[in-house]
C-alpha positions as CSV (number, residue, x, y, z in Angstrom):
1,M,33.1,54.3,47.6
2,T,31.6,52.3,45.3
3,Q,28.3,53.4,43.4
4,Q,25.6,51.3,44.6
5,R,22.3,50.1,43.3
6,R,20.0,51.2,44.8
7,T,17.6,48.7,44.9
8,I,15.8,45.7,47.0
9,P,16.1,42.7,44.9
10,T,14.5,39.0,44.8
11,G,15.3,36.5,46.4
12,V,17.2,36.1,50.1
13,L,18.2,38.7,52.0
14,T,20.3,38.0,55.1
15,P,19.4,39.6,58.4
16,I,23.2,39.7,59.7
17,V,24.5,39.1,63.1
18,T,26.6,42.0,64.2
19,A,29.8,40.6,65.1
20,L,31.3,42.5,68.3
21,T,34.4,42.3,71.0
22,P,34.2,41.1,74.8
23,D,34.3,45.2,74.7
24,Q,31.0,45.5,72.5
25,E,33.1,47.4,69.6
26,L,32.4,46.3,65.8
27,D,34.1,43.1,65.3
28,V,35.8,44.2,61.7
29,R,37.4,41.1,60.8
30,S,34.8,38.6,62.1
31,H,32.3,40.7,60.4
32,Q,33.7,40.0,57.2
33,A,34.2,36.4,57.6
34,V,30.1,36.6,58.3
35,L,29.4,38.8,55.1
36,A,32.1,36.3,52.8
37,H,30.0,33.3,54.3
38,Q,26.8,34.8,53.0
39,L,27.9,36.1,49.9
40,D,29.7,32.8,48.6
41,A,26.8,31.0,49.6
42,G,24.7,33.5,47.1
43,V,22.2,35.8,49.0
44,N,20.8,38.5,47.4
45,A,21.2,41.2,49.7
46,V,22.7,42.0,53.4
47,F,20.3,43.0,55.9
48,V,22.4,44.7,58.8
49,A,21.1,46.8,62.2
50,G,17.9,44.2,62.0
51,T,16.7,42.7,64.8
52,T,19.1,39.7,64.8
53,G,21.8,42.5,64.1
54,E,20.5,44.3,67.3
55,G,19.9,47.4,65.7
56,A,17.8,48.7,68.3
57,F,20.4,48.9,71.2
58,M,22.9,50.1,68.6
59,T,24.5,53.6,69.5
60,P,24.3,55.4,66.2
61,P,28.6,55.5,66.5
62,L,28.4,52.1,65.6
63,A,25.6,51.3,63.7
64,A,27.8,54.6,61.2
65,K,30.9,51.6,61.7
66,L,28.9,48.6,60.8
67,T,27.1,50.5,57.7
68,E,30.5,51.4,56.7
69,V,32.5,48.3,56.6
70,T,29.5,46.4,55.3
71,I,29.6,48.4,52.1
72,D,33.1,48.6,51.9
73,F,33.2,44.7,52.2
74,I,30.5,44.3,49.7
75,A,31.4,46.5,47.1
76,G,28.7,46.4,45.2
77,Q,28.4,42.9,44.8
78,V,24.6,42.8,46.5
79,P,22.8,45.0,47.6
80,V,23.0,46.8,51.3
81,L,20.0,47.4,53.7
82,V,20.6,49.0,56.6
83,G,17.8,48.9,59.9
84,A,16.1,52.1,60.9
85,L,14.6,50.9,63.9
86,A,13.7,53.7,66.1
87,P,10.9,54.3,68.6
88,G,9.6,57.4,66.7
89,T,9.5,59.1,63.3
90,A,12.4,61.4,64.1
91,G,15.2,58.5,65.1
92,A,14.0,56.6,62.0
93,I,15.0,59.8,59.9
94,E,18.3,60.3,61.5
95,S,19.1,56.4,61.3
96,A,18.3,56.5,57.2
97,R,19.5,59.3,57.1
98,A,22.8,58.1,57.7
99,A,22.7,55.1,55.6
100,E,22.2,57.4,52.9
101,A,24.8,59.4,52.8
102,A,27.1,55.5,53.5
103,G,26.0,54.8,49.9
104,A,23.3,52.2,51.3
105,D,21.0,50.7,48.7
106,A,17.7,50.8,50.8
107,A,16.1,51.8,54.1
108,V,14.3,49.5,56.8
109,V,11.9,51.3,59.0
110,T,9.5,49.7,61.6
111,T,6.8,50.7,63.5
112,P,7.4,53.3,66.3
113,F,7.4,50.7,69.2
114,Y,6.9,53.3,72.3
115,G,2.8,54.5,72.4
116,P,0.6,53.6,70.4
117,V,-0.3,55.1,67.4
118,S,-3.1,55.5,65.0
119,D,-3.3,54.1,61.2
120,A,-2.9,57.8,60.1
121,E,-0.1,58.3,62.6
122,L,1.4,55.2,61.4
123,A,0.9,56.4,58.1
124,A,2.3,59.8,58.1
125,H,5.1,57.5,59.8
126,F,6.3,56.3,56.5
127,R,5.5,59.2,54.9
128,S,8.4,61.3,56.5
129,A,10.4,58.9,56.5
130,A,10.0,58.6,52.8
131,K,10.4,62.6,51.9
132,A,13.5,62.8,54.0
133,V,15.6,60.6,51.9
134,D,15.6,58.9,48.7
135,L,16.3,55.7,49.4
136,P,13.7,53.2,48.9
137,L,12.6,52.2,51.9
138,L,11.0,48.7,53.1
139,A,8.3,48.9,55.8
140,Y,9.7,46.7,58.3
141,S,6.3,45.0,60.5
142,I,8.0,42.8,63.9
143,P,5.0,43.1,66.5
144,S,6.4,40.5,68.4
145,M,9.0,43.4,68.8
146,T,7.1,46.6,68.3
147,H,3.8,45.2,69.4
148,L,2.1,47.4,66.5
149,P,2.1,45.4,63.0
150,I,1.0,47.3,60.1
151,P,-3.0,46.6,59.0
152,V,-3.1,46.2,55.6
153,S,-5.4,48.9,54.9
154,V,-2.7,51.0,55.2
155,L,0.2,48.7,53.9
156,E,-2.1,49.6,50.6
157,E,-2.1,53.2,51.2
158,L,2.2,52.9,51.7
159,F,1.6,50.6,48.3
160,A,-0.4,52.9,46.4
161,D,1.3,56.1,46.9
162,S,4.5,54.3,46.5
163,V,5.9,55.6,49.7
164,V,8.0,51.9,50.3
165,A,9.5,49.9,48.0
166,G,8.3,46.9,49.8
167,F,7.0,45.2,52.9
168,K,8.2,43.0,55.1
169,D,6.7,40.7,57.3
170,S,7.5,39.3,60.8
171,G,4.2,38.6,62.3
172,N,3.1,34.9,62.6
173,D,-0.5,35.8,60.6
174,W,-0.4,34.0,57.7
175,S,-3.9,36.2,56.8
176,T,-1.9,39.1,56.8
177,L,1.4,37.7,54.8
178,A,-1.2,36.1,52.0
179,A,-3.1,39.6,51.7
180,A,0.2,42.1,51.8
181,I,2.0,39.5,48.9
182,E,-1.5,40.0,47.1
183,L,-1.0,43.7,47.2
184,G,2.5,43.2,46.7
185,K,1.5,41.7,43.0
186,R,-1.1,44.1,42.5
187,H,0.9,47.5,43.4
188,G,4.1,46.1,41.9
189,K,5.8,46.2,45.2
190,N,8.3,42.9,46.8
191,V,7.3,41.5,49.6
192,Y,9.7,39.2,52.1
193,A,8.8,36.5,54.5
194,G,10.6,37.4,57.7
195,Y,8.8,34.9,59.7
196,E,10.4,31.4,59.0
197,P,7.6,29.0,59.3
198,F,5.8,30.4,56.7
199,A,8.7,30.4,54.3
200,A,7.7,27.8,52.0
201,R,3.9,29.0,52.3
202,A,4.7,32.5,51.2
203,M,7.4,31.2,48.0
204,E,4.4,29.3,46.9
205,Q,1.9,32.0,47.3
206,G,4.1,34.4,45.2
207,A,6.6,35.8,47.8
208,A,9.6,38.2,46.3
209,G,11.7,36.4,48.8
210,L,12.7,35.6,52.5
211,V,14.4,37.0,55.2
212,A,15.5,34.3,57.6
213,S,17.3,35.3,60.6
214,F,18.9,31.4,60.8
215,C,20.8,32.8,56.7
216,N,23.6,33.3,59.3
217,V,23.8,29.9,60.4
218,D,23.0,27.9,57.2
219,P,22.6,29.5,54.2
220,K,22.6,27.6,51.8
221,L,19.7,26.2,53.1
222,V,17.6,29.3,52.9
223,V,18.6,30.0,49.5
224,S,17.4,26.4,48.4
225,L,14.7,27.0,50.0
226,Y,13.8,30.1,48.0
227,Q,15.1,28.6,44.5
228,S,12.5,25.7,45.0
229,G,9.6,27.4,46.8
230,S,10.2,30.1,43.6
231,A,10.2,27.1,40.8
232,R,6.3,25.8,41.8
233,S,6.8,23.1,40.3
234,A,5.8,19.8,41.9
235,E,9.3,18.1,42.3
236,S,10.3,21.8,43.4
237,G,7.3,21.9,46.1
238,S,8.7,18.8,48.1
239,E,12.4,20.4,48.0
240,A,11.5,23.4,49.2
241,D,8.8,21.4,52.4
242,L,11.9,19.6,53.1
243,A,14.7,22.6,53.2
244,Q,11.4,24.4,55.4
245,S,10.9,21.1,57.5
246,R,15.1,21.0,58.5
247,L,14.7,25.4,58.7
248,V,11.9,24.8,61.5
249,D,14.0,22.0,63.0
250,L,16.8,24.5,63.6
251,I,14.8,27.1,64.9
252,D,12.8,24.8,67.3
253,R,16.4,23.7,68.6
254,F,17.8,27.1,69.3
255,A,14.2,28.2,71.0
256,S,14.4,25.8,73.3
257,L,17.7,27.9,75.3
258,T,14.9,30.5,76.2
259,S,15.7,29.7,80.2
260,G,14.3,31.9,82.9
261,D,17.6,33.9,82.8
262,I,17.3,33.9,78.9
263,G,15.3,35.6,77.1
264,P,13.9,34.6,73.4
265,T,15.6,37.4,71.8
266,S,19.1,36.5,73.6
267,A,18.1,32.9,73.0
268,L,18.1,33.5,68.8
269,V,20.4,36.4,68.8
270,G,23.2,34.5,71.5
271,G,22.6,31.2,70.0
272,I,23.3,32.1,66.5
273,K,26.3,33.4,67.2
274,A,27.3,30.9,69.7
275,A,27.2,28.6,66.6
276,L,29.0,31.0,64.5
277,V,31.9,30.6,67.4
278,M,31.5,27.3,67.1
279,M,32.0,27.7,62.9
280,G,35.0,29.4,63.4
281,Q,33.0,32.7,61.2
282,L,32.6,35.0,65.6
283,R,35.5,35.3,67.9
284,S,32.9,36.2,70.5
285,G,29.6,35.2,71.4
286,S,29.5,39.0,72.6
287,V,25.9,40.7,72.9
288,L,24.6,44.4,72.9
289,P,22.6,45.1,76.8
290,P,20.2,44.2,77.7
291,L,20.7,41.0,75.9
292,V,22.7,38.0,77.7
293,A,25.7,36.3,75.9
294,L,24.7,32.4,75.9
295,P,26.3,30.3,79.1
296,E,29.4,28.6,78.7
297,R,27.1,25.6,79.7
298,L,25.1,25.3,76.3
299,T,27.5,25.2,74.2
300,P,27.2,21.5,73.3
301,I,23.8,21.8,73.6
302,I,25.0,24.3,70.9
303,R,26.7,21.9,69.0
304,A,24.6,19.0,69.1
305,H,21.9,21.3,67.3
306,L,23.9,21.9,64.6
307,Q,25.0,18.5,64.2
308,A,21.5,17.1,64.0
309,T,20.5,19.5,61.5
310,G,23.8,18.3,59.4
311,I,25.6,21.8,59.9
312,S,29.3,21.0,61.2
313,A,31.2,22.8,63.7
């Protein structure tokens, strides 16, 4: 196996969807097609078994196969990050150790997501995971899923003691992201914007990069947003704003797929997969329960959304 660089880069980190067969096994050929499309677009890293990748719904064998196939295909071209999404510390450690054994470059660890915990317990969760592996850890705050954000005070402790190498913020609180970016600058840690509507603003503030679900659908758009946003000139700023507007338009269109029988996560993941089926990258739009694949009746709507946003399908 190729020796990995074991770093978390600046730039665009794509949270890859998991290609599945109708029997909910890993579709290796489709997964490789998705990865190749991301590499061709110039992304800086790939992130598997995350939220968009349905990591919290996976069995350990599926996660292990996904990690192995990804690392073998990427072959050191860009770093590979693997999600360690678990309700408790033991599960996060088990996932991080499996990622390390497979040759991943970093593990992405969420906050616990079952019982409420104190700030001290939250910090101990990340400290325990960091002690268990030699991989760099990316602390991942996504309160919409875990219902537990990482407070700025805890993040400062984790940065100051180099418990984690960086922070991915997928919350919709700008003040938290802005404070985290400043902490990252002070402590030499990378902070990534994971909430797409904040992307351009975060780059202007000095974020290290973007982790955008819709990079699966239009990676060139997200790469362009990152590059123009990090340049921080008047001309590049207008380019970043235009890319941001296009990205938000795409997000809003797919969010409209939510209905009485289709929850917001199914609309996001299922919608992206349905789009990739149309684009010839996936052979199936299958998802892991409790998510549901989008019904055929929505296919014309998805195709219209892609065409309206300038994406061929």
